[in-house]
TORKOL-4160 file (C-alpha; in steps of 0.2 Angstrom, whole numbers, padded with zeros to 4 digits, m for minus):
146
<pt num="1" X="m0106" Y="0005" Z="m0063"/>
<pt num="2" X="m0089" Y="m0002" Z="m0058"/>
<pt num="3" X="m0082" Y="m0010" Z="m0073"/>
<pt num="4" X="m0066" Y="m0020" Z="m0074"/>
<pt num="5" X="m0061" Y="m0028" Z="m0091"/>
<pt num="6" X="m0051" Y="m0041" Z="m0081"/>
<pt num="7" X="m0066" Y="m0047" Z="m0070"/>
<pt num="8" X="m0074" Y="m0063" Z="m0077"/>
<pt num="9" X="m0085" Y="m0066" Z="m0062"/>
<pt num="10" X="m0093" Y="m0052" Z="m0054"/>
<pt num="11" X="m0100" Y="m0054" Z="m0036"/>
<pt num="12" X="m0109" Y="m0043" Z="m0025"/>
<pt num="13" X="m0109" Y="m0024" Z="m0027"/>
<pt num="14" X="m0110" Y="m0011" Z="m0013"/>
<pt num="15" X="m0115" Y="0007" Z="m0015"/>
<pt num="16" X="m0115" Y="0022" Z="m0004"/>
<pt num="17" X="m0122" Y="0039" Z="m0008"/>
<pt num="18" X="m0113" Y="0053" Z="0001"/>
<pt num="19" X="m0117" Y="0071" Z="0006"/>
<pt num="20" X="m0103" Y="0084" Z="0003"/>
<pt num="21" X="m0099" Y="0085" Z="0021"/>
<pt num="22" X="m0082" Y="0081" Z="0029"/>
<pt num="23" X="m0091" Y="0070" Z="0042"/>
<pt num="24" X="m0096" Y="0058" Z="0029"/>
<pt num="25" X="m0079" Y="0049" Z="0030"/>
<pt num="26" X="m0085" Y="0040" Z="0046"/>
<pt num="27" X="m0099" Y="0033" Z="0036"/>
<pt num="28" X="m0086" Y="0027" Z="0023"/>
<pt num="29" X="m0076" Y="0019" Z="0036"/>
<pt num="30" X="m0091" Y="0010" Z="0043"/>
<pt num="31" X="m0096" Y="0005" Z="0025"/>
<pt num="32" X="m0078" Y="m0002" Z="0021"/>
<pt num="33" X="m0077" Y="m0012" Z="0038"/>
<pt num="34" X="m0094" Y="m0020" Z="0035"/>
<pt num="35" X="m0090" Y="m0025" Z="0017"/>
<pt num="36" X="m0073" Y="m0032" Z="0024"/>
<pt num="37" X="m0082" Y="m0042" Z="0037"/>
<pt num="38" X="m0095" Y="m0049" Z="0024"/>
<pt num="39" X="m0082" Y="m0053" Z="0011"/>
<pt num="40" X="m0068" Y="m0059" Z="0022"/>
<pt num="41" X="m0054" Y="m0046" Z="0018"/>
<pt num="42" X="m0037" Y="m0051" Z="0024"/>
<pt num="43" X="m0033" Y="m0041" Z="0039"/>
<pt num="44" X="m0016" Y="m0037" Z="0032"/>
<pt num="45" X="m0025" Y="m0028" Z="0017"/>
<pt num="46" X="m0038" Y="m0019" Z="0027"/>
<pt num="47" X="m0027" Y="m0003" Z="0031"/>
<pt num="48" X="m0023" Y="0000" Z="0013"/>
<pt num="49" X="m0040" Y="m0003" Z="0007"/>
<pt num="50" X="m0047" Y="0009" Z="0020"/>
<pt num="51" X="m0034" Y="0022" Z="0015"/>
<pt num="52" X="m0037" Y="0022" Z="m0003"/>
<pt num="53" X="m0056" Y="0022" Z="m0002"/>
<pt num="54" X="m0056" Y="0036" Z="0011"/>
<pt num="55" X="m0043" Y="0046" Z="0001"/>
<pt num="56" X="m0054" Y="0045" Z="m0015"/>
<pt num="57" X="m0070" Y="0049" Z="m0006"/>
<pt num="58" X="m0062" Y="0064" Z="0003"/>
<pt num="59" X="m0055" Y="0070" Z="m0013"/>
<pt num="60" X="m0072" Y="0069" Z="m0021"/>
<pt num="61" X="m0081" Y="0079" Z="m0007"/>
<pt num="62" X="m0067" Y="0091" Z="m0003"/>
<pt num="63" X="m0059" Y="0095" Z="m0020"/>
<pt num="64" X="m0072" Y="0089" Z="m0032"/>
<pt num="65" X="m0088" Y="0095" Z="m0024"/>
<pt num="66" X="m0079" Y="0108" Z="m0013"/>
<pt num="67" X="m0090" Y="0104" Z="0001"/>
<pt num="68" X="m0105" Y="0111" Z="m0008"/>
<pt num="69" X="m0121" Y="0104" Z="0001"/>
<pt num="70" X="m0131" Y="0104" Z="m0015"/>
<pt num="71" X="m0119" Y="0091" Z="m0023"/>
<pt num="72" X="m0117" Y="0072" Z="m0019"/>
<pt num="73" X="m0104" Y="0059" Z="m0021"/>
<pt num="74" X="m0105" Y="0041" Z="m0024"/>
<pt num="75" X="m0094" Y="0026" Z="m0018"/>
<pt num="76" X="m0097" Y="0010" Z="m0028"/>
<pt num="77" X="m0087" Y="m0006" Z="m0024"/>
<pt num="78" X="m0089" Y="m0023" Z="m0033"/>
<pt num="79" X="m0081" Y="m0039" Z="m0028"/>
<pt num="80" X="m0072" Y="m0047" Z="m0042"/>
<pt num="81" X="m0063" Y="m0063" Z="m0037"/>
<pt num="82" X="m0050" Y="m0058" Z="m0024"/>
<pt num="83" X="m0050" Y="m0039" Z="m0030"/>
<pt num="84" X="m0061" Y="m0025" Z="m0025"/>
<pt num="85" X="m0066" Y="m0014" Z="m0040"/>
<pt num="86" X="m0069" Y="0004" Z="m0034"/>
<pt num="87" X="m0078" Y="0019" Z="m0042"/>
<pt num="88" X="m0079" Y="0036" Z="m0033"/>
<pt num="89" X="m0090" Y="0049" Z="m0042"/>
<pt num="90" X="m0092" Y="0067" Z="m0038"/>
<pt num="91" X="m0101" Y="0082" Z="m0046"/>
<pt num="92" X="m0086" Y="0093" Z="m0047"/>
<pt num="93" X="m0077" Y="0102" Z="m0062"/>
<pt num="94" X="m0063" Y="0089" Z="m0063"/>
<pt num="95" X="m0044" Y="0092" Z="m0063"/>
<pt num="96" X="m0029" Y="0087" Z="m0073"/>
<pt num="97" X="m0020" Y="0073" Z="m0062"/>
<pt num="98" X="m0004" Y="0076" Z="m0072"/>
<pt num="99" X="m0002" Y="0093" Z="m0065"/>
<pt num="100" X="m0002" Y="0089" Z="m0047"/>
<pt num="101" X="0014" Y="0093" Z="m0037"/>
<pt num="102" X="0024" Y="0078" Z="m0032"/>
<pt num="103" X="0022" Y="0075" Z="m0013"/>
<pt num="104" X="0039" Y="0068" Z="m0012"/>
<pt num="105" X="0048" Y="0084" Z="m0018"/>
<pt num="106" X="0057" Y="0093" Z="m0004"/>
<pt num="107" X="0046" Y="0108" Z="m0004"/>
<pt num="108" X="0030" Y="0097" Z="m0002"/>
<pt num="109" X="0036" Y="0085" Z="0012"/>
<pt num="110" X="0029" Y="0095" Z="0026"/>
<pt num="111" X="0013" Y="0101" Z="0018"/>
<pt num="112" X="m0003" Y="0094" Z="0028"/>
<pt num="113" X="m0011" Y="0089" Z="0012"/>
<pt num="114" X="m0008" Y="0084" Z="m0007"/>
<pt num="115" X="m0005" Y="0065" Z="m0005"/>
<pt num="116" X="m0021" Y="0057" Z="m0009"/>
<pt num="117" X="m0019" Y="0054" Z="m0028"/>
<pt num="118" X="m0001" Y="0049" Z="m0025"/>
<pt num="119" X="m0007" Y="0036" Z="m0011"/>
<pt num="120" X="m0021" Y="0029" Z="m0022"/>
<pt num="121" X="m0008" Y="0027" Z="m0037"/>
<pt num="122" X="0004" Y="0018" Z="m0025"/>
<pt num="123" X="m0008" Y="0006" Z="m0017"/>
<pt num="124" X="m0021" Y="0002" Z="m0030"/>
<pt num="125" X="m0020" Y="m0004" Z="m0048"/>
<pt num="126" X="m0027" Y="0002" Z="m0064"/>
<pt num="127" X="m0031" Y="0019" Z="m0058"/>
<pt num="128" X="m0041" Y="0029" Z="m0071"/>
<pt num="129" X="m0050" Y="0045" Z="m0071"/>
<pt num="130" X="m0065" Y="0050" Z="m0081"/>
<pt num="131" X="m0071" Y="0068" Z="m0083"/>
<pt num="132" X="m0087" Y="0075" Z="m0090"/>
<pt num="133" X="m0099" Y="0089" Z="m0087"/>
<pt num="134" X="m0108" Y="0079" Z="m0074"/>
<pt num="135" X="m0092" Y="0077" Z="m0063"/>
<pt num="136" X="m0077" Y="0066" Z="m0061"/>
<pt num="137" X="m0076" Y="0047" Z="m0058"/>
<pt num="138" X="m0060" Y="0039" Z="m0052"/>
<pt num="139" X="m0059" Y="0020" Z="m0054"/>
<pt num="140" X="m0046" Y="0008" Z="m0047"/>
<pt num="141" X="m0044" Y="m0010" Z="m0041"/>
<pt num="142" X="m0036" Y="m0017" Z="m0025"/>
<pt num="143" X="m0033" Y="m0034" Z="m0019"/>
<pt num="144" X="m0042" Y="m0039" Z="m0003"/>
<pt num="145" X="m0034" Y="m0056" Z="m0001"/>
<pt num="146" X="m0015" Y="m0059" Z="0003"/>
């Protein structure tokens, strides 16, 4: 489950099980909008929250599970004070985040992909990866109040 050592009072937890299909991003967007409405996310934070969560789930489905219909991904979000603790899990083989090309390098600027992990690191806090034979988990925190 979503764990943050800084979280003293944990509130509601939200969970969404995803098929490894690119169309699942629409479900993720609806899920985040519903959670935002229920929890009173600041409008000024909603874009960043939506971006990091959809990037993380897209990475799980596309790169982790490689659109393999027999594999699932999970999105778990826990309200912790004025932060959202997020966990995205896939059933893929994992990767080494330190070997990803820098999307700001000149040769990468016009590429249509390759910015997801970079964006998550820029917009979220405490980004961590866990790798096992069961898949990859990315965890991060993001403020939803201004």
